[in-house]
C-alpha positions as CSV (number, residue, x, y, z in Angstrom):
1,M,-9.8,34.7,162.0
2,A,-12.1,37.5,161.9
3,P,-14.6,37.9,159.0
4,A,-13.5,39.6,156.0
5,G,-15.4,42.7,156.6
6,A,-13.6,43.3,159.6
7,Q,-10.6,44.2,157.8
8,I,-9.5,48.0,158.0
9,P,-10.8,50.0,155.1
10,P,-7.9,51.7,152.9
11,E,-9.1,55.1,153.8
12,W,-8.9,54.3,157.7
13,A,-5.5,52.9,157.5
14,S,-3.7,55.9,159.2
15,W,-6.2,55.3,162.1
16,N,-4.1,52.5,163.2
17,E,-0.7,54.0,163.3
18,P,1.3,53.7,166.4
19,V,1.8,56.9,168.4
20,G,3.9,55.4,171.4
21,P,2.4,54.7,174.7
22,F,2.5,57.0,177.5
23,R,1.0,57.9,181.1
24,I,-1.9,60.1,181.0
25,A,-2.3,60.2,185.0
26,G,-1.6,58.2,188.1
27,N,-2.0,54.6,187.0
28,L,-3.9,55.8,183.6
29,Y,-1.8,54.9,180.6
30,Y,-2.6,55.5,176.6
31,V,-2.1,52.6,174.8
32,G,-4.1,52.7,171.6
33,A,-3.4,53.7,168.0
34,R,-3.5,57.2,166.3
35,E,-7.2,57.2,166.2
36,V,-8.6,54.0,167.9
37,A,-7.9,54.6,171.3
38,A,-7.2,51.9,173.9
39,Y,-6.4,52.7,177.8
40,L,-4.8,50.7,180.4
41,F,-5.0,50.8,184.2
42,E,-2.3,49.4,186.0
43,T,-3.6,47.9,189.5
44,A,-1.9,45.9,192.5
45,D,-3.9,43.0,191.1
46,G,-3.4,43.0,187.5
47,L,-4.4,45.3,184.5
48,I,-7.3,46.7,183.1
49,L,-7.5,47.2,179.4
50,L,-10.4,49.3,177.9
51,D,-11.4,48.9,174.1
52,A,-9.1,46.9,171.5
53,G,-9.4,48.8,168.2
54,F,-9.3,46.7,165.0
55,E,-8.2,43.0,164.6
56,E,-5.0,44.8,163.1
57,T,-4.5,47.2,166.4
58,V,-3.9,44.0,168.6
59,P,0.0,44.0,168.1
60,V,0.1,47.9,168.5
61,I,-1.6,47.5,171.9
62,A,0.6,44.3,172.8
63,A,3.7,46.3,171.8
64,A,2.4,49.2,173.8
65,I,1.7,47.2,177.0
66,E,5.3,45.4,177.0
67,E,7.2,48.8,176.5
68,L,5.5,50.4,179.5
69,G,6.9,47.3,181.1
70,F,4.1,45.3,181.8
71,R,2.9,42.0,180.7
72,L,0.1,41.2,178.2
73,E,-0.7,38.2,180.4
74,D,-1.5,40.4,183.4
75,V,-4.5,41.8,181.9
76,E,-7.1,40.6,184.4
77,I,-10.1,42.5,182.8
78,L,-11.2,43.6,179.2
79,L,-13.9,46.6,178.8
80,S,-15.1,48.1,175.4
81,S,-16.8,51.1,174.9
82,H,-19.4,50.1,171.7
83,A,-19.6,46.9,169.3
84,H,-18.2,48.4,166.0
85,F,-15.4,46.7,164.6
86,D,-12.9,49.7,164.9
87,H,-13.3,49.5,168.7
88,V,-13.9,45.8,169.5
89,G,-12.2,44.0,166.3
90,G,-9.5,42.8,168.4
91,L,-11.3,41.6,171.5
92,A,-11.5,38.2,170.4
93,E,-7.7,37.9,169.9
94,L,-6.9,39.8,173.2
95,K,-9.2,37.8,175.2
96,R,-7.4,34.6,173.5
97,L,-4.1,36.1,174.6
98,T,-4.6,37.1,178.0
99,G,-7.4,35.0,179.3
100,A,-9.2,37.9,180.9
101,T,-12.9,38.6,182.0
102,L,-14.7,40.5,179.5
103,V,-17.3,43.2,181.0
104,A,-19.8,44.8,178.6
105,S,-23.3,46.4,179.4
106,A,-26.3,44.5,178.7
107,A,-27.1,46.0,175.0
108,E,-23.7,45.7,173.7
109,A,-23.1,42.0,175.1
110,P,-25.2,40.2,172.2
111,L,-23.6,42.3,169.6
112,L,-20.4,41.3,170.8
113,E,-21.2,37.6,170.9
114,S,-22.7,37.7,167.3
115,G,-20.0,39.5,165.8
116,G,-21.8,42.7,165.0
117,V,-24.2,44.0,162.4
118,E,-22.8,46.7,160.2
119,Y,-19.5,46.0,160.5
120,P,-18.6,42.5,161.4
121,F,-15.7,41.3,163.3
122,A,-14.8,37.9,165.3
123,P,-17.4,37.2,167.6
124,V,-16.3,37.1,171.4
125,A,-17.8,35.5,174.6
126,V,-19.0,38.2,177.5
127,D,-18.4,37.1,181.0
128,R,-19.9,39.6,182.8
129,V,-22.8,41.8,181.9
130,L,-23.3,45.3,183.3
131,E,-26.3,47.4,183.9
132,D,-26.3,51.1,183.6
133,G,-24.5,52.4,186.9
134,E,-22.7,49.3,187.7
135,A,-18.9,49.3,188.6
136,V,-15.9,47.0,187.8
137,E,-13.1,47.3,190.4
138,L,-9.8,45.8,190.4
139,G,-6.9,46.6,193.0
140,G,-8.4,49.7,193.9
141,T,-9.5,51.1,190.7
142,R,-12.8,51.4,189.9
143,L,-14.9,52.3,186.8
144,T,-18.5,53.1,186.5
145,A,-20.6,52.2,183.3
146,M,-22.5,54.9,182.0
147,V,-24.8,53.9,179.0
148,T,-25.0,56.6,176.7
149,A,-27.1,54.9,174.1
150,G,-27.8,56.4,170.4
151,H,-24.4,55.7,168.6
152,T,-25.0,52.0,169.3
153,P,-27.7,50.7,171.8
154,G,-25.5,50.0,174.8
155,C,-22.8,52.4,173.8
156,T,-20.8,52.7,177.3
157,T,-19.3,55.8,178.6
158,W,-17.0,54.6,181.3
159,T,-15.9,57.2,184.4
160,A,-13.3,56.6,187.1
161,T,-11.5,58.5,189.4
162,V,-7.7,58.1,188.7
163,P,-6.3,56.5,192.0
164,A,-3.6,58.7,193.8
165,T,-4.9,61.7,191.8
166,D,-7.9,64.0,192.2
167,L,-8.8,63.5,188.7
168,D,-12.1,62.3,187.2
169,A,-11.6,60.7,184.1
170,L,-14.5,60.1,181.5
171,F,-14.1,58.1,178.6
172,L,-16.4,59.0,176.2
173,C,-18.3,56.2,173.8
174,S,-19.5,58.2,171.1
175,V,-22.6,60.6,170.4
176,S,-21.7,60.9,166.7
177,V,-24.6,60.3,164.2
178,L,-23.3,58.5,161.1
179,P,-24.8,59.1,157.7
180,D,-26.6,55.8,157.7
181,M,-28.5,56.1,160.9
182,D,-32.4,56.4,161.1
183,L,-33.2,58.5,164.0
184,L,-37.0,58.5,163.7
185,T,-38.1,54.7,163.0
186,P,-38.7,52.7,166.3
187,S,-36.9,49.5,166.5
188,T,-36.0,46.5,168.9
189,S,-32.7,48.5,169.9
190,F,-34.5,51.9,169.9
191,P,-38.4,51.4,170.6
192,E,-38.8,55.2,171.0
193,G,-36.6,56.0,167.8
194,R,-32.7,56.7,168.0
195,A,-33.4,60.3,168.6
196,A,-35.0,59.6,171.9
197,A,-31.8,57.7,173.1
198,F,-29.4,60.2,171.8
199,R,-31.3,63.1,173.5
200,R,-31.2,61.1,176.9
201,S,-27.4,60.5,176.4
202,F,-26.6,64.1,175.8
203,E,-28.8,65.2,178.7
204,R,-26.8,63.1,181.1
205,L,-23.4,63.9,179.7
206,E,-23.9,67.3,179.9
207,A,-24.6,67.2,183.6
208,L,-20.9,65.8,183.9
209,E,-17.7,67.9,184.8
210,P,-14.6,65.7,184.3
211,D,-11.1,66.7,184.4
212,L,-9.6,64.2,182.2
213,F,-11.7,64.0,178.9
214,L,-10.6,60.9,177.1
215,G,-12.8,58.7,174.3
216,A,-12.9,55.9,171.9
217,H,-11.6,57.9,169.2
218,G,-8.2,60.2,169.2
219,S,-9.6,62.9,167.6
220,F,-12.4,63.6,170.1
221,F,-9.8,64.8,173.0
222,R,-7.2,66.0,170.2
223,L,-5.1,63.2,171.2
224,L,-2.0,64.0,168.6
225,D,-1.8,67.8,169.7
226,K,-1.8,66.7,173.2
227,V,0.9,64.1,172.5
228,E,3.0,66.8,171.0
229,L,2.5,69.0,173.8
230,L,3.6,66.4,176.2
231,E,6.6,65.6,174.1
232,R,7.9,69.3,173.9
233,G,7.2,69.8,177.5
234,A,5.1,72.7,176.6
235,G,1.6,74.1,177.6
236,P,-0.2,73.0,181.0
237,A,1.4,70.3,183.2
238,N,-1.0,67.6,181.8
239,P,-2.9,68.8,178.8
240,F,-5.3,65.9,179.1
241,V,-7.0,68.0,182.0
242,D,-9.4,69.7,179.4
243,P,-12.9,70.2,180.8
244,E,-13.4,73.0,178.2
245,L,-12.5,70.8,175.4
246,Y,-15.5,68.3,176.8
247,R,-18.1,70.8,176.8
248,E,-17.0,71.9,173.1
249,H,-17.2,68.3,171.9
250,L,-20.7,67.8,173.3
251,A,-21.9,71.0,171.9
252,A,-20.6,70.3,168.5
253,K,-21.9,66.9,168.5
254,K,-25.2,67.9,169.9
255,E,-25.5,70.6,167.0
256,A,-24.7,67.9,164.2
257,F,-27.5,65.8,165.8
258,E,-30.0,68.5,165.7
259,E,-29.0,69.0,162.1
260,A,-29.3,65.5,161.2
261,L,-32.6,65.1,163.0
262,A,-34.0,68.2,161.2
263,Q,-33.3,66.7,158.0
264,Q,-34.5,63.6,158.4
265,L,-37.8,65.2,159.8
266,D,-38.0,67.1,156.7
267,A,-37.4,64.0,154.3
268,K,-40.3,62.2,156.2
269,R,-42.6,65.3,155.6
270,G,-41.7,65.5,152.0
271,T,-42.7,62.0,151.4
272,G,-46.1,62.4,153.5
273,A,-44.6,59.4,155.8
274,N,-46.9,59.2,159.1
């Protein structure tokens, strides 16, 4: 069982509401909940599952996979975006159910195996550790890890060209600054300070031009709005092809980062800290 701290806070309960699985493009499907996202790639050699939501999201993901006509035990590879309990709380149980190989970035692996720090979750063993720029491949589907540190030390944005399409997909980890994040003080995880990591990540992400903008949270890419468009058959042929929203999201998050950084610098000056 996961530690008690891994239970969904009442104010986040809506995050775990099912939305119903659907095909995004090609062999790529959505199998997550309303706000905590999860993605499935179908390949000839098995399934790849990205992110696991809360521990309580596991039944949502399992039901979605089965509703699409796949089998949970055919998941061969588990991937994660970052080691916060709303994205990896279900990894240990999903690994137990599937026997899949868990792959994570080098900076996230210790957090996954320890059960996290700020929001604890069930620890889970990592089978393969990736460095920035390394890829995972199964049955002709290839996902490349881009470490976009800041939100967490090894926050991993995954990129892939969806097979049988000409669409480049990006699964954004997160570039959100949480209220309790110290952007200035150097630490073991952020030797130059967290702000420097965020700046590098924004620079790298701004250089990309994905077709499919997806992410760890449904609200990043307006999941519910786009699901409604799909159900109504309205709007563009594929509403998830939205490069403009990607640029808007990054710009808004960068502005929020700069504001948070300015506030922390002002506070530091006010205390006379060096």
